[in-house]
N, C-alpha and C positions, 0 to 999 in steps of 0.2 A: 637665607641659609635653607638648604635642603635637609630635611631630617629623615633618615632611613632606619626602619626598624629591622633587626635581624631576629626572627622568632624561632628559627631551628638552627642546630649546630652547623655552621659553615666555616671552612678553613679561614684562619686569620690572614694567612699569606694572600688569599684571594681578594681580601678586602683592603689590601695595602694601598692601592691606587685611590680608593675612595676616602680612606682615612687621610691621605696626604693632601687632598683638596681642601683648600681653606673654607669653601662654602658649603661643605657637605658635613653633616653630624651622624655618625653611626652609634646607634642604641643596640646592644645585644641583650635580649630578654627572651630566654628559651623556656620551654616547659610551661607557657602561659596557658591557662584555661581559656575556653571560648569566651567566658564572661570577662576575664581579665583582658583578653585581646580587644573585645568590643569596647572596653572603657578608655582604651589608649590609643586605638588605631587613627582616631580623628585628628591627632597631632602630627601625623607623618605624611611626606609626600611619596615615600618609597618603601616597599616592604620586600625583604629577602626570605624565602622559604625554602625547604625541601619538600618532603612528602608528610611530615607530621602535622603541620599547621593546616587547618581547614579554612580556606578563604571562601566562605560562603556568600550568598546575596546579602545575608544580613550583616555580615562583616563589612561588605563593600558599601553598604547603605550608610554605615557608620563611618566610613572612611572619606570624609568630606573633602580632605585635601590630596587624596592619593592620586598620583599620576602614573606610577609604574610599579609593577610586581616582578621581581627576579626570581625565577624557579631554578635553583641549582641542580639541574638534571633534565631529562628529556620529557617525562610524562607530566602532565598538568591536570591529572584526574581530581586532585584535591583543590582545585581553583575553579570557580564558576566563571568560566571564560565569557560566556554569553552575558552575564551581568556586568562583568568588567568592561566588555566592549560597549554595552549600552551606557555605561557611565564615562566612556572616553578613557578608561585605564589601559595602558598598554602592558600586555604580558609578555615577558621575554624568558626564553629557556636557553639551555645548553645542550643542543642535541648531539655534539660531537665528542665531547669530553670524556664520556665513559665507554666509547666505542670498543677500544682495544681491550678494556678490562672485561667487558661482557663476553667478547670473543674468546678470550683466554679462559674465562671461567667455564664457558660452554664445552670447550676442548678439554679442559682439566676433568670436567665431569663425564665426558665421553671416555676418556682413558681409565678414570677411576672405575667407571661402570664395566668396561670391557675387561678389565683384569681383577675386578672384585676387590679392589684395594681397601675400601672402608670396612667391609665385612671381615676380610682377613686381618686387618688392623686390630679390629675389636676383639676377634677371637684370640689373637696373640696377647693382647693386653690381659685377657682373662685367664691366661695360662694354657690355651690350646695350641696345638701345633697341627694345622690341617692343611697340608700341601696338596693332597689329593682333592680335597673338597672344593678348592678355588682354582680351578683350571680355566684360564681365560681364553680370550681370542685375540689374534693379531689384527691390526688395522691394515696392514700391507695388503694392497690390491683388493680390499673391501669397497663396496659401493656406499658412499655417503649421500643420502637425500637431504638436500636443504630446502626448506619450504620458506621462501622469503629471501631474496637477495638484495637487501638494503646494506647499509654500512657494516652492520654486524655480520649478517649472513656472508657477505663478500670476504670479510677478514677470516671466518671460519673456514671458508673454502680455501684460502691461500695455505692455512695451516694443515688442512687435510691432505692437499697436493704434496706438501712437504713430507707427509708421511706415506706418500705413494698410494694414496686412496683415489679411487674414481669417484668424481663428483657429478651428480645429476641434481638439477635444481628445478623448483617450480616457482615461478613469480610471473603473475598475469601481466606485468609491465616490462619484462625483460625480453628484448629482441634476441633473435638466433645470432645476429652479428655480434651483439655485445656479449653473449655467452661464449661464442668462439674467441673473442678477445680475451676473456678470462680463462680460457682453456678448460671450460666445463660443458656438460651436456645440458640441454634445455628439453624439459618434458612436461606433460600435463601432471596435475596432481595425482591422477590415477597411475601414471607411468612412474613417477617417482616412489610412490607407495609400493608398488609391485617389485620394483627392481632393488630397492635399498636394503642393505645390511644394517645400516645405522639411519635413523632419521632424526633431524634436529630442526626445530621450528624457530623462525626469526621474523614473525610478522606481528604487527600491533594486534590488539584485541578490538575487532570491529564487529558489527552486525554480521558482516560477510564472513569473518574468520572465527566466530563463535562456534566452537565444537566443529571446527574444519576437520578434525580426525575424531571420528566417532565409530561406533560398531561396525558399519559397513566397510569403513576403511581398514579397520583391523583385520577383517576377513580376507582383505585382499593381499595382506603382507606375507612375506616369506616366514615360515615358522623359524623362530629364533631371532627375529629382528630385535634390534635395541633402540629405545626412544630416549631423546633429550628434549627437555623443555626448560630454557633459561630466558624465554621471552615473556609471556603473560600467561597466568593461569586462566583457564577456559577455552584456550585454542584446542586443547585435547580434553575430551570429556573424561573426567577422572573415573566415573563408573565404568566406563567402556575399557579404559586402561587396566583397571583392576581385574576385570573379567578376562581380558586377553592375557594378562600375567598368570593367573590361576589356571587357565587353559593351555598354557605353554606356547601360545602364539608369539608372545613377547618374551624374550629371554632375560631382559633387564630394563630398567627405566631410571633415568637420572632427572631429578626435578629440583629446580631452584625457585619456582613459582607455582602458586596454587590458586584454586578458585576462591577459597576462604583462607585468609592469612591473619593469624597463624593457623596452620592446618591441624590443630590438636585433635580434632575428631575424626579426620581422615584415616581410613585403614592403610592408605599408601605410606604413611609415615613410618609404620612399624614393619611393612612388608619386606620380607628378606631378599627380594630381588631388586628393591629400590634404594637407589643412592639419593639422599636428600641434603639440602642446605638452605638455610633461611633467607632466601631472597638476597644473595650476596653478589649478583653479577657486577654491580658497580662499585662494590665495597673494597677498593683498593686505595692506597694513600694517593697514588698518581691520578685516580679518577676523581676523587674527592676534591683534590687541588684543582684539577683541570676545570671541572664544572664551576667551581667557585670563581676561579679567574675569568673563565669565559663570560659568566652572566655579570659579574662585576664590571668587567670592561664594557659591556653593552649598556648596562644601566648608566655608567658614567657618560658615555657618548649621548644617551638619551637626554640626561639632565643638563648636558653642555650644549644641546640643540646641534649635535653633530650626527652624521650618517651612522645608523646602527643596523644590525642584522638580527634575525631570529626573533622577530615579533610574531607570536603565534596568532594574534587577532586583529592586526591592522598594518597596513603598509606604511612605509617611511615617506609619507607626503605631507606637505604643508596642509593645515586644516581646511583653508579655503578650497584647495584643489581637491581634496579628499571629499568634501561635501559635494563638489561639481560632479565627481563620478560615481558617488555612493549608490544612486539609483540602479546603476548597471552592475554593481558588484554582487548583488543578490541574483540578478538574472544570470550571470556568468557562472557563479558557482553552482547554482541549480541546474543549468544547462550541462554543466560538466558531469555533475553527480547522475543526471538523467542518462546521458548517452554512455557512461561508464557502466551503468546497470544493465544496459540493453544490448550492448555489443559483445560478440564472442570472439575469442582468440586474444593473442598477444599484441598489444598495441604498437604499431610501427610508426605512424605519422599522425600529427594533430595540425589540422589547418583552421586557423581562425581569421575570418574576414569580417572587417568593419565597413559598414555602408552608411551613406547619409550624413547627418549632423555629427554623428559620434565621432567621425574622423578627426575632428578639432579638438577632441578630448584627450586626456591622458591615457591612452590605450594600453600602455605597457602593463599597468596594474590590473587592468581587466583581463588581459591575457593571462597574467599570473594567476588570477582568481579562477579562470576557467581551468587551468592546469591543476590548482589545488583541488577543485571539485572532482575532476577526473581521478587524480591519483589517490584522493583521500579514501575512495571507496574501498580500496584494498590495502592501502598503506597506512591508514589511520587518519583520525580526524585532527583537530587542532592539537598542536604539540609535535605530532609526527610530520605533518605535511602543512605548510603555511605559505603566504604570499611570497616570502623571501626564498625559501628553499625549493619550491615546486619546480622551477626551471632546471635547477641542479639535479633534482631527483629524476626528472624526465630524461636529462642528458646522460646521466649515469646508467641508464637502462637502455640507452641506444634509441630512444624516441625522438624522430625528428619534429621540430615545432616550427610552423611557418605562419607568420603573421602579415596580413596584407590590408590594404585599404582600397575602397571603390567608391565612386561617386554615385553609382547605381544603388538605389535603396529599394527597388521592387514594390513601390507603393507605399512604403512607410518612411516616417521622418528620419528614423535610425534603425539600423538592423545589425545583428551579430549572428554570424553563421559559424557553427562548429562542425568540421568535417573530420571523423576519425577513421583511420584505416588500420586494420588488423592483418594478421596473416591468414585470416579466414573471410573477412568481409569488410564492408565499408558503410558507415552510417553518418547522417548529418542532420543537424537541427538548426533552426533559424529562430531568433527571438528578438523582442523589442521591449521597450518601456513606454507604456501608454499613459498620457497624463490622466490622473484620477482613477486609473486601474492598475497601475503598476507592472511588474514583469508578466510578460506572456510569451509562451511558445507558439509560433504562428506557422511552422512548418517542420514535419517530422519524416525524413526520408522521402521527401517529394509529395507528402500529403499535406494539404492545407488544413490546419486545426487552429483552435483558439483555446489554448490550455493556461490555466493559472498554475505554475509549478510550485505546488506546496502540498504538504500532508503525505498521506500514504495513497499511492496510485498503482493500480494494475495496469500494465501496458500490453495490450493484446494485439498481435499481428494475426490476421485471419483472412479467410475467403469471404467475400461479400455474398452472402446468401441468406435467404429468409429463415428466421428462427434462431440463429446463432446466439445473438444478444439475449434473447430470452432463455436460452438453455444455460447460458453463463449466469444470468441473474437468478435463476432457480437455484443453481448449485450454491451460489453465495447466500441466497435467501435460507436455504435448508441448513446452512452452517451458521446462521444468525449473524451474517455480515451485511451491514447496511451499505448500500450504494448512495453516496451523497452527491456526486456530480458524475456526468458522462460526457465525453467528446468523441466523436467518431469522424472518420474521414475515408474517402475512397477516390480513385481516379477513374474508374469505370465500373459499370454494372457487371456484377459476377466476377470482378477481378480481386486484386489484393486490397485489403482494408486495414485500418488501424483504429483501435478504440482505447481511450483512456477512461478508466473507471476509478473515480476517487472514493475511497472507502473510509470508514470511521476508525478503523484500527488495523493493524497488520494481521495477515491470515497465516495459518500453519502451512508449512511446506507440503504437508500431505494433501492439503485442499488445492495448492497450486498444481501439484502432480495430476491430481483428478481432473482439473479443468483442461489441463494440456491434452488429454485424451478425448476431449469434445470434438466431434467431427467438424473439420474447418478451421480449428485452431492450429496456427503454425508455430507460434511462439508466445509464451507468457512470461512477463517479468514482473516482480514486485519491487517497487521503488519507494524509499522514504525520503521525501524532500523536506 
């Protein structure tokens, strides 16, 4: 008998299939305190949550029989996925169930803001008749800038085109060919910000998208621009938005998400030019039903040892096969993250070549892990991008993925080579797994190196000349940044060179910009592996 605990409110219709199974017992116990959850979780093989239950490492340690966690929704911020993975617990989410609801809410917020509907409604409720006060703007022929063209961003674009809006988008993984198929223009973030009359964001919140729109971006915008954020709080810096509203740069904002929720202390909540809702993007009857059905179906398949999708932390492989390829998965993901952080432009093609003994292993999951590493840099970490959906996300953005095998291992027992081509440049990495040493990067764009891909790393492309490493070290030392490890490589004296500086903690962008101006430095990237 499989016992499943439902600790957050989840649609009963979604649980129907599980309840009908003779060997599955469902216990619904919502509003549990953390102490109460700890006391009972040891009796269950499955756990269903939404966003209320916090599945911490402590909870997972107490869950001695737990095999699977079902998250009825997309985000898994309330689940310690790393701890679950270490304990062999599969985390399954429902990434598609609320797409339409989120897109419709974003567009509803856009229209409400453009026509001052909430403000006018409130005035009339209070006995005011202010027709002249609430003169809005039409959407017809206006430019909508979309930052992030995933599932939700694409649905918003469809609705905008139905309103005869001109759509321009920024997505680092969307190719020009795919944009043309969607009937939209593709631009850089700066181009989108400068051209748009309305700007809506639809990216996950990652290190790369944190404060993606800040004071410098607001000063690039048209005067009278309108901003919508129904994605994640923190993509737009709220202090900068408040300043832009007060200065008249931004004519209106529509916010469903906030940096701190609930946003009771935020001055934006009471601002007369802001339309606000309490994180309602997925709050429709249909979305609540869809995510419950989706995640229940996947948990059912998992418990029945049937193929399942949307596991955010491990592939659907037999345990013996998974253990066989596990050493290569860390290498694959970190190679993907590294190359995605150091390449410029929209990715058009990803080539992954396997050489040596590794060609006899299950390389499909390694390819998926490389893609996950690359795409997660801008599209989000676990929950948004996983081993299952990474190929689909790449295809939806028009990225060609080529996988090949070779008997030539270039002096290594096994070798994984990742070559990425964008509309601006091409870069490649080669990596291997060494017995006793683990994952190593052995080639970076033609430079022979020996890099352990972990921690905070500064990647510096520079000219091979005396003193440059010393000047960089001085700049870091003056900022009290300690260099823990260093790897350098060159192909000829006085030519191009590469340096990898392992540092103890991330550095501020201001320091990165300062180092870029050091004579001889051609590019500098900060990577967190």
